[in-house]
C-alpha positions in Angstrom: 104.9 74.6 104.0 103.3 77.8 105.2 100.5 79.6 103.3 99.9 83.4 103.6 96.6 85.0 102.7 96.6 88.7 102.1 93.6 91.0 102.4 91.2 92.2 105.0 89.6 90.0 107.6 87.3 90.7 110.6 89.0 91.8 113.8 86.4 90.6 116.4 87.4 93.4 118.8 87.3 96.2 116.2 83.6 97.0 116.3 82.1 100.3 115.2 81.6 102.9 117.8 79.1 105.7 118.1 80.2 109.2 117.4 79.9 110.1 121.1 82.6 107.6 122.1 85.2 108.9 119.6 88.0 110.6 121.4 89.5 113.9 120.4 93.1 114.2 119.5 95.6 111.9 117.9 97.1 110.5 121.1 93.7 109.9 122.7 92.4 108.2 119.5 95.4 105.8 119.3 95.0 104.9 123.0 91.3 104.3 122.5 92.0 101.7 119.7 94.9 100.1 121.6 92.7 99.6 124.6 90.4 97.4 122.5 93.2 94.9 121.5 93.1 91.7 123.5 96.0 90.8 125.8 96.7 87.7 123.8 97.8 89.8 120.8 101.5 90.5 120.4 102.8 94.0 119.7 105.5 93.8 117.0 106.4 97.4 116.9 105.7 100.6 115.1 106.8 102.5 112.0 106.9 106.2 112.0 108.2 107.5 108.7 107.5 109.6 105.7 107.3 108.4 102.1 108.0 110.8 99.2 106.0 109.7 96.2 106.9 112.5 93.9 108.6 116.0 94.2 106.6 118.0 96.7 104.3 115.1 97.6 104.8 113.1 100.8 102.7 111.4 103.3 103.3 110.5 107.0 103.3 106.9 108.0 102.4 105.9 111.5 101.6 102.2 111.8 101.4 100.0 114.9 101.7 96.3 114.0 100.2 93.4 116.0 100.2 89.6 115.7 96.9 87.9 116.7 96.7 84.2 117.5 94.0 82.7 115.2 91.1 80.9 116.7 90.2 78.0 114.5 92.0 75.6 112.2 92.1 77.8 109.1 95.1 79.9 110.2 97.7 80.1 113.0 98.2 83.9 113.1 96.8 87.2 111.8 98.8 90.4 111.2 96.9 93.6 111.7 97.8 97.2 112.4 96.5 100.5 113.7 97.3 102.9 110.9 97.3 106.7 110.6 95.4 108.0 107.6 97.4 111.1 106.6 94.6 112.4 104.4 91.7 112.0 106.8 93.8 112.6 109.9 92.6 109.7 111.9 93.6 106.2 113.0 91.9 103.1 111.8 92.2 99.3 111.7 93.9 97.4 108.9 93.8 93.6 108.9 96.5 92.7 106.4 97.5 89.0 106.4 97.0 85.6 107.8 99.3 82.6 107.9 98.9 78.8 108.2 101.4 76.2 109.3 103.7 78.5 111.3 103.5 78.1 115.0 106.4 80.4 116.1 105.1 83.9 116.5 108.3 85.7 115.4 108.6 83.6 112.3 104.9 84.2 111.5 105.4 87.9 111.9 108.5 88.1 109.8 107.0 86.0 107.0 103.7 88.0 106.8 105.5 91.4 107.0 108.0 90.4 104.4 105.1 89.2 102.2 103.3 92.5 102.7 106.4 94.4 101.5 106.5 92.3 98.3 102.8 92.8 97.8 103.1 96.5 98.2 106.2 96.5 96.0 108.4 98.1 98.7 112.0 97.4 97.8 113.6 97.3 101.2 117.0 97.8 99.6 116.1 101.4 98.8 116.7 104.2 101.3 113.1 105.5 101.4 112.1 102.1 102.9 114.7 102.0 105.6 112.1 102.2 108.4 110.4 99.1 107.0 113.7 97.3 106.6 114.7 98.0 110.2 111.2 97.0 111.4 111.6 93.6 109.7 115.0 93.1 111.3 113.5 93.8 114.7 110.8 91.2 114.5 
């Protein structure tokens, strides 16, 4: 039986950078972070959407999800993303979940992503979460 652990974990390639190295512009910043991702990681896809939390209040979602083979016996895979912070207007890392006892990458990705949706209380049957529902189908 598989076991999923949610919460942040260290991404060995996501080390802090000096201010001089930070690129200008949204596209350049995304490329800067993507260039740090090791080739062994698997790109699962992206979600570009907007969530409306209340009338007149919405935020843009731009997330790029990756699966990372885990080194060590504790887990088999880690799920992380590069995520756009709509308030601070910058990209950052988010290490979201790890799984044990699942060797197939697609199965691991689906299980962890589905688990995140439950954890975040995203009801994928609702229309506002259509982008997440379609993303899960595509894994």
